VMD Tcl script that draws the C-alpha trace (Angstrom):
set ca {
  {21.60 2.46 10.52}
  {22.26 -1.28 10.52}
  {19.72 -3.36 12.43}
  {21.19 -3.92 15.87}
  {20.22 -5.07 19.34}
  {21.96 -3.78 22.46}
  {21.68 -5.22 25.95}
  {22.73 -3.54 29.21}
  {22.55 -4.38 32.91}
  {21.93 -1.95 35.75}
  {23.07 -4.27 38.51}
  {22.55 -1.88 41.45}
  {19.16 -0.78 40.13}
  {18.24 -4.41 39.46}
  {17.04 -3.74 35.90}
  {18.09 -5.03 32.48}
  {17.58 -2.94 29.38}
  {17.30 -4.09 25.77}
  {16.93 -1.81 22.76}
  {16.89 -2.58 19.06}
  {16.44 -1.06 15.64}
  {14.68 -3.33 13.13}
  {14.08 -1.00 10.19}
  {15.85 -3.02 7.50}
  {14.42 -6.41 8.44}
  {10.89 -4.95 8.56}
  {11.48 -3.46 5.10}
  {12.62 -6.83 3.78}
  {9.67 -8.67 5.30}
  {7.24 -6.11 3.87}
  {8.84 -6.41 0.44}
  {8.71 -10.20 0.47}
  {5.05 -10.30 1.48}
  {3.83 -7.28 -0.47}
  {2.12 -5.82 2.59}
  {-0.03 -2.69 2.60}
  {1.08 0.22 4.83}
  {-1.16 -0.89 7.73}
  {-0.09 -4.53 7.47}
  {3.56 -3.44 7.19}
  {3.32 -1.50 10.45}
  {1.60 -4.40 12.22}
  {4.22 -6.85 10.93}
  {6.91 -4.45 12.14}
  {5.43 -4.56 15.64}
  {5.32 -8.36 15.54}
  {8.88 -8.79 14.26}
  {10.26 -6.29 16.78}
  {8.38 -7.97 19.61}
  {9.89 -11.31 18.63}
  {13.36 -9.72 18.59}
  {12.94 -8.38 22.13}
  {11.72 -11.69 23.54}
  {14.40 -13.52 21.56}
  {17.04 -11.44 23.34}
  {16.01 -13.12 26.60}
  {16.72 -16.60 25.25}
  {19.73 -18.82 25.82}
  {21.89 -20.11 22.97}
  {20.07 -22.28 20.38}
  {16.64 -21.36 21.74}
  {13.79 -19.93 19.64}
  {10.62 -18.00 20.34}
  {7.46 -17.53 18.27}
  {4.66 -15.01 18.73}
  {1.22 -15.96 17.46}
  {-1.18 -13.04 17.40}
  {-4.81 -13.74 16.51}
  {-6.96 -10.66 17.03}
  {-10.35 -9.49 15.92}
  {-8.98 -7.02 13.39}
  {-8.72 -7.35 9.60}
  {-5.15 -8.69 9.85}
  {-6.66 -11.89 11.33}
  {-3.39 -13.59 12.31}
  {0.32 -12.86 12.50}
  {3.21 -15.19 13.35}
  {6.74 -13.97 13.99}
  {9.81 -15.84 15.16}
  {13.27 -15.02 16.47}
  {16.18 -17.00 17.82}
  {19.00 -16.26 20.25}
  {21.25 -15.20 17.36}
  {19.05 -12.39 16.03}
  {17.57 -14.24 13.05}
  {13.98 -13.11 12.54}
  {11.10 -14.04 10.24}
  {7.33 -13.65 10.13}
  {4.16 -13.23 8.11}
  {0.61 -11.92 8.33}
  {-2.55 -13.69 7.24}
  {-4.00 -10.75 5.28}
  {-1.16 -8.70 3.75}
  {-3.36 -6.17 1.94}
  {-5.25 -4.64 4.88}
  {-6.42 -1.16 3.83}
  {-6.07 1.95 5.98}
  {-7.96 5.16 5.36}
  {-5.59 7.45 7.27}
  {-2.01 7.97 8.43}
  {-0.48 4.89 10.03}
  {-0.41 5.79 13.70}
  {-0.29 3.34 16.65}
  {-4.09 3.37 16.99}
  {-4.43 2.30 13.35}
  {-2.02 -0.58 13.99}
  {-4.03 -1.59 17.06}
  {-7.23 -1.58 15.01}
  {-5.51 -3.63 12.30}
  {-4.45 -6.27 14.84}
  {-7.67 -6.02 16.80}
  {-8.81 -7.09 20.23}
  {-10.95 -10.00 21.41}
  {-8.20 -12.43 20.51}
  {-5.14 -14.13 21.92}
  {-1.38 -13.67 22.12}
  {0.46 -16.98 22.29}
  {4.18 -17.24 23.05}
  {5.88 -20.50 22.11}
  {9.47 -21.20 23.16}
  {11.71 -23.96 21.90}
  {14.25 -24.41 24.69}
  {15.68 -27.68 23.38}
  {13.56 -29.69 25.79}
  {11.23 -32.60 25.07}
  {8.19 -30.31 24.91}
  {7.73 -26.75 23.76}
  {6.84 -24.08 26.30}
  {3.55 -22.41 25.34}
  {1.58 -19.71 27.09}
  {-1.52 -17.85 25.90}
  {-2.97 -14.62 27.23}
  {-5.95 -12.64 25.92}
  {-5.12 -9.57 23.86}
  {-5.77 -6.56 26.06}
  {-5.59 -3.65 23.64}
  {-4.31 -4.54 20.18}
  {-1.29 -2.35 20.96}
  {1.23 -5.16 20.76}
  {3.85 -3.57 23.01}
  {1.23 -3.15 25.74}
  {0.03 -6.71 25.21}
  {3.59 -8.05 25.45}
  {4.04 -6.06 28.65}
  {0.91 -7.73 30.00}
  {2.18 -11.17 28.94}
  {5.58 -10.75 30.64}
  {4.03 -9.42 33.85}
  {1.19 -11.91 34.07}
  {2.36 -15.11 32.42}
  {6.09 -14.99 33.18}
  {5.62 -13.07 36.45}
  {8.48 -10.73 35.52}
  {7.89 -6.98 35.98}
  {8.58 -5.55 32.53}
  {7.88 -2.66 30.20}
  {7.85 -3.04 26.40}
  {7.66 -0.19 23.93}
  {7.72 -0.59 20.15}
  {7.74 2.07 17.46}
  {7.19 1.58 13.74}
  {6.99 4.63 11.48}
  {5.49 3.95 8.04}
  {4.56 6.61 5.49}
  {1.43 6.63 3.33}
  {3.22 4.82 0.50}
  {4.19 1.97 2.83}
  {7.87 2.90 3.14}
  {9.30 1.90 6.52}
  {10.99 5.01 7.87}
  {12.01 3.47 11.19}
  {11.27 0.52 13.43}
  {12.58 -0.68 16.75}
  {11.79 -1.42 20.36}
  {12.74 -1.29 24.02}
  {12.41 -3.77 26.86}
  {13.02 -2.87 30.50}
  {12.82 -5.73 32.99}
  {13.38 -6.18 36.70}
  {15.97 -8.80 37.63}
  {14.79 -11.79 39.70}
  {14.28 -10.92 43.36}
  {14.64 -7.15 42.89}
  {12.15 -4.42 43.78}
  {10.21 -2.74 40.99}
  {10.83 0.86 42.13}
  {13.76 1.38 39.75}
  {11.78 -0.07 36.86}
  {8.93 2.32 37.62}
  {11.30 5.31 37.57}
  {12.88 4.24 34.27}
  {9.43 3.64 32.82}
  {8.43 7.20 33.73}
  {11.50 8.50 31.89}
  {10.50 6.46 28.87}
  {7.00 7.91 29.00}
  {8.46 11.43 28.95}
  {10.31 10.81 25.68}
  {8.83 11.47 22.22}
  {7.35 8.44 20.40}
  {9.97 5.77 19.80}
  {9.38 5.67 16.04}
  {10.07 9.41 15.82}
  {13.31 9.10 17.79}
  {14.55 6.29 15.56}
  {13.57 8.18 12.41}
  {15.70 11.09 13.69}
  {18.70 8.74 13.83}
  {18.77 7.90 17.52}
  {20.53 4.58 18.09}
  {19.69 1.85 20.61}
  {22.74 3.01 22.59}
  {21.39 6.57 22.64}
  {17.99 5.45 23.86}
  {19.34 3.29 26.68}
  {21.84 5.94 27.76}
  {19.02 8.51 27.94}
  {16.67 6.28 29.91}
  {19.40 5.02 32.28}
  {20.97 8.48 32.70}
  {22.40 8.74 36.23}
  {21.98 4.99 36.78}
  {25.12 2.86 36.77}
  {24.94 0.20 34.09}
  {27.17 -2.13 32.11}
  {27.11 -2.66 28.34}
  {26.70 -6.41 27.91}
  {26.18 -7.10 24.23}
  {25.63 -5.70 20.77}
  {24.44 -8.07 18.08}
  {23.29 -7.69 14.47}
  {19.73 -8.54 13.47}
  {18.64 -10.10 10.18}
  {15.51 -11.24 8.42}
  {16.38 -14.90 7.91}
  {14.35 -18.01 7.17}
  {15.33 -21.62 7.75}
  {13.55 -22.89 4.65}
  {15.57 -24.33 1.77}
  {15.17 -26.32 -1.41}
  {16.45 -29.46 0.34}
  {13.95 -29.12 3.19}
  {11.12 -28.58 0.74}
  {12.19 -31.69 -1.14}
  {12.20 -33.66 2.10}
  {8.66 -32.48 2.78}
  {7.54 -33.69 -0.64}
  {9.15 -37.06 0.11}
  {6.56 -37.52 2.88}
  {3.66 -37.37 0.41}
  {1.85 -40.54 -0.57}
  {2.47 -42.22 -3.92}
  {-0.94 -41.06 -5.08}
  {-0.18 -37.43 -4.28}
  {3.22 -37.59 -5.96}
  {1.71 -39.20 -9.05}
  {-0.88 -36.42 -9.20}
  {1.86 -33.78 -9.04}
  {3.85 -35.56 -11.74}
  {0.78 -35.54 -13.94}
  {0.44 -31.79 -13.35}
  {4.08 -31.35 -14.40}
  {5.53 -29.72 -11.28}
  {5.19 -29.07 -7.56}
  {5.52 -25.61 -6.02}
  {6.37 -25.12 -2.35}
  {5.75 -21.57 -1.09}
  {7.22 -20.68 2.34}
  {4.73 -18.74 4.48}
  {7.47 -16.96 6.40}
  {9.68 -15.60 3.62}
  {7.57 -16.13 0.49}
  {10.41 -18.03 -1.20}
  {9.10 -20.35 -3.91}
  {10.68 -23.72 -4.69}
  {9.64 -25.36 -7.96}
  {10.24 -29.07 -8.58}
  {9.83 -30.50 -12.06}
  {8.35 -33.85 -12.98}
  {11.78 -35.53 -13.24}
  {12.64 -34.62 -9.62}
  {9.24 -35.80 -8.47}
  {9.69 -39.04 -10.39}
  {12.94 -39.69 -8.53}
  {11.10 -39.20 -5.22}
  {8.51 -41.72 -6.35}
  {11.21 -44.28 -7.15}
  {12.67 -43.96 -3.66}
  {9.39 -44.89 -1.98}
}
mol new
graphics top color blue
foreach p $ca { graphics top sphere $p radius 0.5 }
foreach p [lrange $ca 0 end-1] q [lrange $ca 1 end] { graphics top cylinder $p $q radius 0.2 }
display resetview
């Protein structure tokens, strides 16, 4: 199944629904960062959460999730934009786990006694930033808390990531149900109860259920309109040119030190791409200063 996000609108019920499958992009992120099974699952939750919040953005907007909990993962940052481009990384990629990777293991890996920060770039002078305390370490529950408390929008988030003992990502994806502005929450509560009655989301996705299937099941009997289907990708905005521009900002002393070492290596945190610049390239940067 290709990674996809689907968005629907139940106008009479006053609820929007968003569902996505993120299996391939989680696999790519895990491969790039060499994450352990527990860290892979946690990163899958973070990437999927960013996808769901990114689906609420307008064109050319971006959102970043910064999760800093008390667990061994320490910190995780994931980003998504309005076009479905996603990236992210964890601070400790080799977190061990002594048992099967279930949601409670992921919650322990992320930890509690920390903060969830949501940063939005809405093409304004200043970034929007809001921080709430982590409630559980279950990231879907913590995102639900954020949307209800910080954005004052009645919402339900559910994320499922199924990882086997070898670290293979069997399935990943998520759901977001949200009341439209000015509407009552009764319909959302009913749809949330239907969601609770379903098997775990990761199991459904591993069985081949699509985002369309999930939304049709949850909204069964409720009139809704299919609004959008978009592809999702793991994609990073780093490049060799941007890395070179960053090196250009170094002082003459720092550039001279790198030239003496013979090369400079720029390693992107988000995608783990490495850009190597030889002494001749660095010498040309020095001449331009």
